[in-house]
ChimeraX commands (.cxc) that place a marker at each C-alpha (Angstrom):
marker #1 position -11.53,-51.72,-60.22 radius 0.5
marker #1 position -12.68,-54.78,-62.14 radius 0.5
marker #1 position -16.16,-54.35,-63.57 radius 0.5
marker #1 position -16.91,-58.08,-63.83 radius 0.5
marker #1 position -17.61,-60.09,-60.68 radius 0.5
marker #1 position -15.17,-62.69,-59.51 radius 0.5
marker #1 position -16.29,-66.26,-60.15 radius 0.5
marker #1 position -16.29,-69.26,-57.81 radius 0.5
marker #1 position -17.08,-72.88,-58.66 radius 0.5
marker #1 position -18.18,-75.04,-55.73 radius 0.5
marker #1 position -18.59,-78.81,-56.02 radius 0.5
marker #1 position -20.77,-80.70,-53.59 radius 0.5
marker #1 position -22.84,-77.52,-53.45 radius 0.5
marker #1 position -26.21,-79.16,-52.85 radius 0.5
marker #1 position -25.79,-79.29,-49.06 radius 0.5
marker #1 position -23.47,-78.88,-46.10 radius 0.5
marker #1 position -20.13,-77.13,-46.49 radius 0.5
marker #1 position -20.56,-76.77,-50.25 radius 0.5
marker #1 position -23.92,-75.04,-49.96 radius 0.5
marker #1 position -22.74,-72.72,-47.20 radius 0.5
marker #1 position -19.57,-71.89,-49.15 radius 0.5
marker #1 position -21.61,-70.90,-52.18 radius 0.5
marker #1 position -23.77,-68.64,-50.00 radius 0.5
marker #1 position -20.66,-67.13,-48.42 radius 0.5
marker #1 position -19.23,-66.23,-51.83 radius 0.5
marker #1 position -22.52,-64.71,-52.97 radius 0.5
marker #1 position -22.41,-62.48,-49.89 radius 0.5
marker #1 position -19.00,-61.33,-51.13 radius 0.5
marker #1 position -20.55,-60.53,-54.53 radius 0.5
marker #1 position -19.01,-63.42,-56.43 radius 0.5
marker #1 position -20.76,-65.10,-59.31 radius 0.5
marker #1 position -21.11,-68.75,-58.32 radius 0.5
marker #1 position -21.39,-72.00,-60.22 radius 0.5
marker #1 position -23.10,-74.69,-58.16 radius 0.5
marker #1 position -22.09,-78.27,-58.95 radius 0.5
marker #1 position -23.48,-81.52,-57.56 radius 0.5
marker #1 position -25.46,-84.53,-58.73 radius 0.5
marker #1 position -28.87,-83.53,-57.33 radius 0.5
marker #1 position -30.50,-80.98,-59.62 radius 0.5
marker #1 position -33.45,-80.34,-57.33 radius 0.5
marker #1 position -31.21,-79.52,-54.39 radius 0.5
marker #1 position -29.04,-77.27,-56.54 radius 0.5
marker #1 position -32.16,-75.32,-57.53 radius 0.5
marker #1 position -32.98,-74.82,-53.86 radius 0.5
marker #1 position -29.47,-73.56,-53.15 radius 0.5
marker #1 position -29.67,-71.24,-56.16 radius 0.5
marker #1 position -32.90,-69.81,-54.75 radius 0.5
marker #1 position -31.19,-69.16,-51.43 radius 0.5
marker #1 position -28.37,-67.39,-53.26 radius 0.5
marker #1 position -30.87,-65.12,-54.97 radius 0.5
marker #1 position -32.53,-64.36,-51.64 radius 0.5
marker #1 position -29.20,-62.94,-50.49 radius 0.5
marker #1 position -28.92,-60.75,-53.59 radius 0.5
marker #1 position -31.45,-60.14,-56.33 radius 0.5
marker #1 position -28.54,-59.54,-58.67 radius 0.5
marker #1 position -26.68,-62.71,-57.75 radius 0.5
marker #1 position -25.18,-64.43,-60.79 radius 0.5
marker #1 position -25.83,-68.11,-60.13 radius 0.5
marker #1 position -25.39,-71.02,-62.51 radius 0.5
marker #1 position -26.25,-74.67,-61.91 radius 0.5
marker #1 position -24.19,-77.51,-63.32 radius 0.5
marker #1 position -25.35,-81.05,-62.55 radius 0.5
marker #1 position -22.01,-82.81,-62.22 radius 0.5
marker #1 position -20.67,-86.19,-61.16 radius 0.5
marker #1 position -17.12,-85.44,-60.04 radius 0.5
marker #1 position -16.05,-89.03,-60.64 radius 0.5
marker #1 position -16.44,-88.34,-64.37 radius 0.5
marker #1 position -13.42,-86.41,-65.67 radius 0.5
marker #1 position -15.34,-85.26,-68.73 radius 0.5
marker #1 position -18.16,-83.90,-66.59 radius 0.5
marker #1 position -15.70,-81.91,-64.45 radius 0.5
marker #1 position -14.00,-80.53,-67.55 radius 0.5
marker #1 position -17.42,-79.51,-68.89 radius 0.5
marker #1 position -18.21,-77.84,-65.57 radius 0.5
marker #1 position -15.06,-75.73,-65.74 radius 0.5
marker #1 position -15.38,-75.05,-69.46 radius 0.5
marker #1 position -18.98,-73.99,-69.03 radius 0.5
marker #1 position -18.05,-71.55,-66.28 radius 0.5
marker #1 position -15.38,-69.98,-68.47 radius 0.5
marker #1 position -17.80,-69.81,-71.39 radius 0.5
marker #1 position -20.39,-68.06,-69.25 radius 0.5
marker #1 position -18.23,-65.71,-67.21 radius 0.5
marker #1 position -14.89,-65.62,-69.01 radius 0.5
marker #1 position -12.89,-66.37,-65.87 radius 0.5
marker #1 position -12.57,-68.53,-62.77 radius 0.5
marker #1 position -11.15,-66.99,-59.62 radius 0.5
marker #1 position -11.92,-69.71,-57.07 radius 0.5
marker #1 position -12.37,-73.47,-57.34 radius 0.5
marker #1 position -13.66,-75.25,-54.24 radius 0.5
marker #1 position -13.26,-79.03,-54.61 radius 0.5
marker #1 position -15.62,-80.07,-51.87 radius 0.5
marker #1 position -17.69,-83.05,-53.05 radius 0.5
marker #1 position -17.12,-86.05,-50.83 radius 0.5
marker #1 position -18.47,-89.32,-49.49 radius 0.5
marker #1 position -17.76,-91.42,-46.41 radius 0.5
marker #1 position -17.07,-95.06,-45.68 radius 0.5
marker #1 position -17.33,-96.69,-42.26 radius 0.5
marker #1 position -15.86,-99.98,-41.10 radius 0.5
marker #1 position -12.73,-101.78,-39.97 radius 0.5
marker #1 position -10.04,-101.70,-42.63 radius 0.5
marker #1 position -9.77,-105.49,-42.94 radius 0.5
marker #1 position -13.53,-105.83,-43.42 radius 0.5
marker #1 position -14.09,-103.15,-46.07 radius 0.5
marker #1 position -15.39,-104.30,-49.48 radius 0.5
marker #1 position -12.82,-103.41,-52.13 radius 0.5
marker #1 position -15.34,-101.87,-54.50 radius 0.5
marker #1 position -16.66,-99.51,-51.85 radius 0.5
marker #1 position -13.12,-98.39,-51.08 radius 0.5
marker #1 position -12.55,-97.73,-54.77 radius 0.5
marker #1 position -15.85,-95.84,-54.99 radius 0.5
marker #1 position -14.97,-93.49,-52.12 radius 0.5
marker #1 position -11.56,-92.82,-53.69 radius 0.5
marker #1 position -13.30,-91.96,-56.98 radius 0.5
marker #1 position -15.31,-89.22,-55.27 radius 0.5
marker #1 position -12.96,-87.94,-52.57 radius 0.5
marker #1 position -9.62,-88.11,-54.35 radius 0.5
marker #1 position -10.17,-88.35,-58.09 radius 0.5
marker #1 position -12.97,-85.79,-57.96 radius 0.5
marker #1 position -10.49,-83.35,-56.42 radius 0.5
marker #1 position -7.77,-84.32,-58.89 radius 0.5
marker #1 position -10.05,-83.75,-61.87 radius 0.5
marker #1 position -11.10,-80.36,-60.53 radius 0.5
marker #1 position -7.50,-79.29,-60.00 radius 0.5
marker #1 position -6.39,-80.46,-63.42 radius 0.5
marker #1 position -9.33,-78.84,-65.21 radius 0.5
marker #1 position -8.97,-75.42,-63.61 radius 0.5
marker #1 position -5.17,-75.12,-63.33 radius 0.5
marker #1 position -4.46,-74.16,-66.98 radius 0.5
marker #1 position -7.09,-71.42,-66.82 radius 0.5
marker #1 position -5.64,-69.93,-63.65 radius 0.5
marker #1 position -2.08,-70.28,-64.93 radius 0.5
marker #1 position -3.00,-68.35,-68.07 radius 0.5
marker #1 position -4.49,-65.54,-65.96 radius 0.5
marker #1 position -1.66,-65.77,-63.39 radius 0.5
marker #1 position -4.19,-65.66,-60.58 radius 0.5
marker #1 position -6.73,-67.83,-58.85 radius 0.5
marker #1 position -7.30,-69.90,-55.75 radius 0.5
marker #1 position -7.98,-73.63,-55.44 radius 0.5
marker #1 position -9.45,-74.96,-52.19 radius 0.5
marker #1 position -9.34,-78.73,-51.67 radius 0.5
marker #1 position -11.58,-79.85,-48.82 radius 0.5
marker #1 position -9.91,-82.60,-46.82 radius 0.5
marker #1 position -10.50,-83.19,-43.10 radius 0.5
marker #1 position -8.70,-83.07,-39.81 radius 0.5
marker #1 position -8.70,-86.87,-40.10 radius 0.5
marker #1 position -6.76,-86.35,-43.29 radius 0.5
marker #1 position -3.99,-85.37,-40.89 radius 0.5
marker #1 position -4.54,-88.14,-38.32 radius 0.5
marker #1 position -6.30,-91.44,-39.03 radius 0.5
marker #1 position -9.15,-92.59,-36.81 radius 0.5
marker #1 position -10.58,-96.06,-36.19 radius 0.5
marker #1 position -13.46,-97.26,-38.38 radius 0.5
marker #1 position -12.71,-94.53,-40.95 radius 0.5
marker #1 position -9.52,-95.93,-42.47 radius 0.5
marker #1 position -10.54,-95.74,-46.12 radius 0.5
marker #1 position -12.08,-92.30,-45.73 radius 0.5
marker #1 position -8.96,-91.09,-43.91 radius 0.5
marker #1 position -6.80,-92.51,-46.69 radius 0.5
marker #1 position -8.66,-90.44,-49.28 radius 0.5
marker #1 position -8.30,-87.29,-47.22 radius 0.5
marker #1 position -4.60,-87.91,-46.54 radius 0.5
marker #1 position -4.25,-88.23,-50.31 radius 0.5
marker #1 position -6.02,-84.91,-50.81 radius 0.5
marker #1 position -3.66,-83.21,-48.33 radius 0.5
marker #1 position -0.62,-84.65,-50.10 radius 0.5
marker #1 position -1.91,-83.62,-53.50 radius 0.5
marker #1 position -2.63,-80.12,-52.23 radius 0.5
marker #1 position 0.77,-79.70,-50.56 radius 0.5
marker #1 position 2.50,-80.62,-53.82 radius 0.5
marker #1 position 0.31,-78.49,-56.03 radius 0.5
marker #1 position 0.59,-75.47,-53.75 radius 0.5
marker #1 position 4.34,-75.22,-54.39 radius 0.5
marker #1 position 4.00,-76.08,-58.09 radius 0.5
marker #1 position 1.54,-73.24,-58.63 radius 0.5
marker #1 position 3.48,-70.53,-56.81 radius 0.5
marker #1 position 5.37,-69.41,-59.94 radius 0.5
marker #1 position 2.02,-68.68,-61.58 radius 0.5
marker #1 position 0.50,-66.65,-58.75 radius 0.5
marker #1 position -2.13,-69.30,-57.99 radius 0.5
marker #1 position -2.96,-70.16,-54.36 radius 0.5
marker #1 position -3.82,-73.70,-53.28 radius 0.5
marker #1 position -5.23,-74.40,-49.81 radius 0.5
marker #1 position -6.05,-77.53,-47.83 radius 0.5
marker #1 position -9.29,-77.21,-45.86 radius 0.5
marker #1 position -9.37,-79.54,-42.85 radius 0.5
marker #1 position -12.63,-79.26,-40.91 radius 0.5
marker #1 position -13.29,-81.22,-37.78 radius 0.5
marker #1 position -16.66,-82.92,-37.23 radius 0.5
marker #1 position -19.20,-80.73,-39.01 radius 0.5
marker #1 position -22.99,-80.65,-38.83 radius 0.5
marker #1 position -23.95,-81.79,-42.35 radius 0.5
marker #1 position -25.75,-84.66,-44.07 radius 0.5
marker #1 position -22.42,-86.49,-44.31 radius 0.5
marker #1 position -23.36,-89.43,-42.08 radius 0.5
marker #1 position -26.68,-89.87,-43.89 radius 0.5
marker #1 position -24.89,-90.41,-47.20 radius 0.5
marker #1 position -21.87,-92.43,-46.05 radius 0.5
marker #1 position -21.46,-95.94,-47.37 radius 0.5
marker #1 position -22.38,-98.79,-45.02 radius 0.5
marker #1 position -24.74,-96.55,-43.03 radius 0.5
marker #1 position -26.52,-96.76,-40.66 radius 0.5
marker #1 position -23.75,-96.92,-38.13 radius 0.5
marker #1 position -23.29,-96.32,-34.45 radius 0.5
marker #1 position -22.51,-92.78,-33.45 radius 0.5
marker #1 position -20.04,-92.07,-30.70 radius 0.5
marker #1 position -20.84,-89.67,-27.89 radius 0.5
marker #1 position -17.88,-87.69,-29.22 radius 0.5
marker #1 position -19.84,-87.15,-32.45 radius 0.5
marker #1 position -22.92,-85.62,-30.83 radius 0.5
marker #1 position -24.54,-82.64,-32.48 radius 0.5
marker #1 position -23.42,-80.40,-29.62 radius 0.5
marker #1 position -19.79,-81.14,-30.51 radius 0.5
marker #1 position -20.14,-80.45,-34.24 radius 0.5
marker #1 position -19.16,-77.16,-35.82 radius 0.5
marker #1 position -21.62,-75.48,-38.17 radius 0.5
marker #1 position -20.85,-75.80,-41.86 radius 0.5
marker #1 position -21.24,-72.03,-42.17 radius 0.5
marker #1 position -18.12,-71.53,-40.02 radius 0.5
marker #1 position -16.01,-73.49,-42.49 radius 0.5
marker #1 position -17.61,-71.68,-45.42 radius 0.5
marker #1 position -17.04,-68.20,-44.04 radius 0.5
marker #1 position -13.37,-68.99,-43.45 radius 0.5
marker #1 position -12.90,-70.27,-47.00 radius 0.5
marker #1 position -14.50,-67.16,-48.48 radius 0.5
marker #1 position -12.53,-64.87,-46.17 radius 0.5
marker #1 position -9.11,-66.18,-47.23 radius 0.5
marker #1 position -9.82,-66.42,-50.97 radius 0.5
marker #1 position -7.01,-64.73,-52.84 radius 0.5
marker #1 position -4.65,-64.95,-49.89 radius 0.5
marker #1 position -1.69,-67.31,-49.61 radius 0.5
marker #1 position -3.09,-69.43,-46.79 radius 0.5
marker #1 position -1.60,-72.93,-47.11 radius 0.5
marker #1 position -3.96,-74.74,-44.77 radius 0.5
marker #1 position -7.11,-74.25,-42.72 radius 0.5
marker #1 position -7.38,-76.55,-39.69 radius 0.5
marker #1 position -10.49,-75.94,-37.62 radius 0.5
marker #1 position -11.03,-76.06,-33.86 radius 0.5
marker #1 position -8.54,-76.18,-31.03 radius 0.5
marker #1 position -9.17,-79.91,-30.70 radius 0.5
marker #1 position -8.39,-80.53,-34.35 radius 0.5
marker #1 position -5.17,-78.55,-34.16 radius 0.5
marker #1 position -4.17,-80.33,-30.95 radius 0.5
marker #1 position -4.79,-83.77,-32.44 radius 0.5
marker #1 position -2.76,-82.90,-35.52 radius 0.5
marker #1 position 0.20,-81.71,-33.48 radius 0.5
marker #1 position -0.05,-84.58,-31.01 radius 0.5
marker #1 position -0.05,-87.11,-33.83 radius 0.5
marker #1 position 3.05,-85.54,-35.36 radius 0.5
marker #1 position 5.08,-85.26,-32.17 radius 0.5
marker #1 position 3.65,-88.00,-29.91 radius 0.5
marker #1 position 1.76,-90.56,-32.01 radius 0.5
marker #1 position 1.49,-93.05,-29.16 radius 0.5
marker #1 position -0.49,-90.56,-27.09 radius 0.5
marker #1 position -2.74,-89.86,-30.07 radius 0.5
marker #1 position -3.32,-93.61,-30.40 radius 0.5
marker #1 position -4.45,-93.79,-26.79 radius 0.5
marker #1 position -6.98,-91.02,-27.38 radius 0.5
marker #1 position -8.23,-92.79,-30.51 radius 0.5
marker #1 position -8.58,-96.04,-28.53 radius 0.5
marker #1 position -11.07,-94.30,-26.23 radius 0.5
marker #1 position -13.08,-93.27,-29.29 radius 0.5
marker #1 position -12.78,-96.80,-30.73 radius 0.5
marker #1 position -14.02,-98.44,-27.52 radius 0.5
marker #1 position -16.99,-96.09,-27.30 radius 0.5
marker #1 position -18.01,-96.94,-30.86 radius 0.5
marker #1 position -17.66,-100.66,-30.22 radius 0.5
marker #1 position -19.80,-100.41,-27.09 radius 0.5
marker #1 position -22.51,-98.44,-28.85 radius 0.5
marker #1 position -22.49,-100.76,-31.85 radius 0.5
marker #1 position -23.18,-103.70,-29.55 radius 0.5
marker #1 position -26.38,-102.17,-28.18 radius 0.5
marker link #1:1,2 radius 0.2
marker link #1:2,3 radius 0.2
marker link #1:3,4 radius 0.2
marker link #1:4,5 radius 0.2
marker link #1:5,6 radius 0.2
marker link #1:6,7 radius 0.2
marker link #1:7,8 radius 0.2
marker link #1:8,9 radius 0.2
marker link #1:9,10 radius 0.2
marker link #1:10,11 radius 0.2
marker link #1:11,12 radius 0.2
marker link #1:12,13 radius 0.2
marker link #1:13,14 radius 0.2
marker link #1:14,15 radius 0.2
marker link #1:15,16 radius 0.2
marker link #1:16,17 radius 0.2
marker link #1:17,18 radius 0.2
marker link #1:18,19 radius 0.2
marker link #1:19,20 radius 0.2
marker link #1:20,21 radius 0.2
marker link #1:21,22 radius 0.2
marker link #1:22,23 radius 0.2
marker link #1:23,24 radius 0.2
marker link #1:24,25 radius 0.2
marker link #1:25,26 radius 0.2
marker link #1:26,27 radius 0.2
marker link #1:27,28 radius 0.2
marker link #1:28,29 radius 0.2
marker link #1:29,30 radius 0.2
marker link #1:30,31 radius 0.2
marker link #1:31,32 radius 0.2
marker link #1:32,33 radius 0.2
marker link #1:33,34 radius 0.2
marker link #1:34,35 radius 0.2
marker link #1:35,36 radius 0.2
marker link #1:36,37 radius 0.2
marker link #1:37,38 radius 0.2
marker link #1:38,39 radius 0.2
marker link #1:39,40 radius 0.2
marker link #1:40,41 radius 0.2
marker link #1:41,42 radius 0.2
marker link #1:42,43 radius 0.2
marker link #1:43,44 radius 0.2
marker link #1:44,45 radius 0.2
marker link #1:45,46 radius 0.2
marker link #1:46,47 radius 0.2
marker link #1:47,48 radius 0.2
marker link #1:48,49 radius 0.2
marker link #1:49,50 radius 0.2
marker link #1:50,51 radius 0.2
marker link #1:51,52 radius 0.2
marker link #1:52,53 radius 0.2
marker link #1:53,54 radius 0.2
marker link #1:54,55 radius 0.2
marker link #1:55,56 radius 0.2
marker link #1:56,57 radius 0.2
marker link #1:57,58 radius 0.2
marker link #1:58,59 radius 0.2
marker link #1:59,60 radius 0.2
marker link #1:60,61 radius 0.2
marker link #1:61,62 radius 0.2
marker link #1:62,63 radius 0.2
marker link #1:63,64 radius 0.2
marker link #1:64,65 radius 0.2
marker link #1:65,66 radius 0.2
marker link #1:66,67 radius 0.2
marker link #1:67,68 radius 0.2
marker link #1:68,69 radius 0.2
marker link #1:69,70 radius 0.2
marker link #1:70,71 radius 0.2
marker link #1:71,72 radius 0.2
marker link #1:72,73 radius 0.2
marker link #1:73,74 radius 0.2
marker link #1:74,75 radius 0.2
marker link #1:75,76 radius 0.2
marker link #1:76,77 radius 0.2
marker link #1:77,78 radius 0.2
marker link #1:78,79 radius 0.2
marker link #1:79,80 radius 0.2
marker link #1:80,81 radius 0.2
marker link #1:81,82 radius 0.2
marker link #1:82,83 radius 0.2
marker link #1:83,84 radius 0.2
marker link #1:84,85 radius 0.2
marker link #1:85,86 radius 0.2
marker link #1:86,87 radius 0.2
marker link #1:87,88 radius 0.2
marker link #1:88,89 radius 0.2
marker link #1:89,90 radius 0.2
marker link #1:90,91 radius 0.2
marker link #1:91,92 radius 0.2
marker link #1:92,93 radius 0.2
marker link #1:93,94 radius 0.2
marker link #1:94,95 radius 0.2
marker link #1:95,96 radius 0.2
marker link #1:96,97 radius 0.2
marker link #1:97,98 radius 0.2
marker link #1:98,99 radius 0.2
marker link #1:99,100 radius 0.2
marker link #1:100,101 radius 0.2
marker link #1:101,102 radius 0.2
marker link #1:102,103 radius 0.2
marker link #1:103,104 radius 0.2
marker link #1:104,105 radius 0.2
marker link #1:105,106 radius 0.2
marker link #1:106,107 radius 0.2
marker link #1:107,108 radius 0.2
marker link #1:108,109 radius 0.2
marker link #1:109,110 radius 0.2
marker link #1:110,111 radius 0.2
marker link #1:111,112 radius 0.2
marker link #1:112,113 radius 0.2
marker link #1:113,114 radius 0.2
marker link #1:114,115 radius 0.2
marker link #1:115,116 radius 0.2
marker link #1:116,117 radius 0.2
marker link #1:117,118 radius 0.2
marker link #1:118,119 radius 0.2
marker link #1:119,120 radius 0.2
marker link #1:120,121 radius 0.2
marker link #1:121,122 radius 0.2
marker link #1:122,123 radius 0.2
marker link #1:123,124 radius 0.2
marker link #1:124,125 radius 0.2
marker link #1:125,126 radius 0.2
marker link #1:126,127 radius 0.2
marker link #1:127,128 radius 0.2
marker link #1:128,129 radius 0.2
marker link #1:129,130 radius 0.2
marker link #1:130,131 radius 0.2
marker link #1:131,132 radius 0.2
marker link #1:132,133 radius 0.2
marker link #1:133,134 radius 0.2
marker link #1:134,135 radius 0.2
marker link #1:135,136 radius 0.2
marker link #1:136,137 radius 0.2
marker link #1:137,138 radius 0.2
marker link #1:138,139 radius 0.2
marker link #1:139,140 radius 0.2
marker link #1:140,141 radius 0.2
marker link #1:141,142 radius 0.2
marker link #1:142,143 radius 0.2
marker link #1:143,144 radius 0.2
marker link #1:144,145 radius 0.2
marker link #1:145,146 radius 0.2
marker link #1:146,147 radius 0.2
marker link #1:147,148 radius 0.2
marker link #1:148,149 radius 0.2
marker link #1:149,150 radius 0.2
marker link #1:150,151 radius 0.2
marker link #1:151,152 radius 0.2
marker link #1:152,153 radius 0.2
marker link #1:153,154 radius 0.2
marker link #1:154,155 radius 0.2
marker link #1:155,156 radius 0.2
marker link #1:156,157 radius 0.2
marker link #1:157,158 radius 0.2
marker link #1:158,159 radius 0.2
marker link #1:159,160 radius 0.2
marker link #1:160,161 radius 0.2
marker link #1:161,162 radius 0.2
marker link #1:162,163 radius 0.2
marker link #1:163,164 radius 0.2
marker link #1:164,165 radius 0.2
marker link #1:165,166 radius 0.2
marker link #1:166,167 radius 0.2
marker link #1:167,168 radius 0.2
marker link #1:168,169 radius 0.2
marker link #1:169,170 radius 0.2
marker link #1:170,171 radius 0.2
marker link #1:171,172 radius 0.2
marker link #1:172,173 radius 0.2
marker link #1:173,174 radius 0.2
marker link #1:174,175 radius 0.2
marker link #1:175,176 radius 0.2
marker link #1:176,177 radius 0.2
marker link #1:177,178 radius 0.2
marker link #1:178,179 radius 0.2
marker link #1:179,180 radius 0.2
marker link #1:180,181 radius 0.2
marker link #1:181,182 radius 0.2
marker link #1:182,183 radius 0.2
marker link #1:183,184 radius 0.2
marker link #1:184,185 radius 0.2
marker link #1:185,186 radius 0.2
marker link #1:186,187 radius 0.2
marker link #1:187,188 radius 0.2
marker link #1:188,189 radius 0.2
marker link #1:189,190 radius 0.2
marker link #1:190,191 radius 0.2
marker link #1:191,192 radius 0.2
marker link #1:192,193 radius 0.2
marker link #1:193,194 radius 0.2
marker link #1:194,195 radius 0.2
marker link #1:195,196 radius 0.2
marker link #1:196,197 radius 0.2
marker link #1:197,198 radius 0.2
marker link #1:198,199 radius 0.2
marker link #1:199,200 radius 0.2
marker link #1:200,201 radius 0.2
marker link #1:201,202 radius 0.2
marker link #1:202,203 radius 0.2
marker link #1:203,204 radius 0.2
marker link #1:204,205 radius 0.2
marker link #1:205,206 radius 0.2
marker link #1:206,207 radius 0.2
marker link #1:207,208 radius 0.2
marker link #1:208,209 radius 0.2
marker link #1:209,210 radius 0.2
marker link #1:210,211 radius 0.2
marker link #1:211,212 radius 0.2
marker link #1:212,213 radius 0.2
marker link #1:213,214 radius 0.2
marker link #1:214,215 radius 0.2
marker link #1:215,216 radius 0.2
marker link #1:216,217 radius 0.2
marker link #1:217,218 radius 0.2
marker link #1:218,219 radius 0.2
marker link #1:219,220 radius 0.2
marker link #1:220,221 radius 0.2
marker link #1:221,222 radius 0.2
marker link #1:222,223 radius 0.2
marker link #1:223,224 radius 0.2
marker link #1:224,225 radius 0.2
marker link #1:225,226 radius 0.2
marker link #1:226,227 radius 0.2
marker link #1:227,228 radius 0.2
marker link #1:228,229 radius 0.2
marker link #1:229,230 radius 0.2
marker link #1:230,231 radius 0.2
marker link #1:231,232 radius 0.2
marker link #1:232,233 radius 0.2
marker link #1:233,234 radius 0.2
marker link #1:234,235 radius 0.2
marker link #1:235,236 radius 0.2
marker link #1:236,237 radius 0.2
marker link #1:237,238 radius 0.2
marker link #1:238,239 radius 0.2
marker link #1:239,240 radius 0.2
marker link #1:240,241 radius 0.2
marker link #1:241,242 radius 0.2
marker link #1:242,243 radius 0.2
marker link #1:243,244 radius 0.2
marker link #1:244,245 radius 0.2
marker link #1:245,246 radius 0.2
marker link #1:246,247 radius 0.2
marker link #1:247,248 radius 0.2
marker link #1:248,249 radius 0.2
marker link #1:249,250 radius 0.2
marker link #1:250,251 radius 0.2
marker link #1:251,252 radius 0.2
marker link #1:252,253 radius 0.2
marker link #1:253,254 radius 0.2
marker link #1:254,255 radius 0.2
marker link #1:255,256 radius 0.2
marker link #1:256,257 radius 0.2
marker link #1:257,258 radius 0.2
marker link #1:258,259 radius 0.2
marker link #1:259,260 radius 0.2
marker link #1:260,261 radius 0.2
marker link #1:261,262 radius 0.2
marker link #1:262,263 radius 0.2
marker link #1:263,264 radius 0.2
marker link #1:264,265 radius 0.2
marker link #1:265,266 radius 0.2
marker link #1:266,267 radius 0.2
marker link #1:267,268 radius 0.2
marker link #1:268,269 radius 0.2
marker link #1:269,270 radius 0.2
marker link #1:270,271 radius 0.2
view
């Protein structure tokens, strides 16, 4: 048995799925490195980790994932502290709401910097370390709407489609080295996501009510449970799986469902 704990890095760890994922790994006796931009929130998450286990090995790394150098420092610091990285969860993300033809170009570029390039930098920084050890697991958090685009979220969907494509490619490329790579595709999740999306405030559809949202802890527990296993993709909820399949095999029907969502948003926005 290995005497040293396994090590997980989690980006976007200051809240939501990232925070819950860090807690889930602590419960499995991993050492965790918490990365996000908000130092005060990271301290709070670190305290929660230590409440789970007095012996929890928790490090904080204030990190802007849009900065390649900062991500490389995050990974290098984790290796320097613990000597290994077993899991990398590229979770940091931001939203953008609006019709595609009305979106400001700079805001589209900004959301790509976080959602896509932040994932890319994390993958590129950690891959050589995992290749050298011939083990490891990279989780890239996309979305179910990274499998099927939805109205008013075109730019966000584009970033998440890009993450799925990147992950699919990398998963096969890393197989010869014994490294697992998994796409994580949650459906609507109860987090602070809407509060921090660009162009907020925005109307909220009745299909986005709190009662319909899954808890972030459900996503986190699933990530932690499959770490080290060759799971190519995690798609959450029966509705998410249905929409993905429907879009692949009957896109016109999926469009009709999305039109109902679109019309509800338009109606609520007009109030």
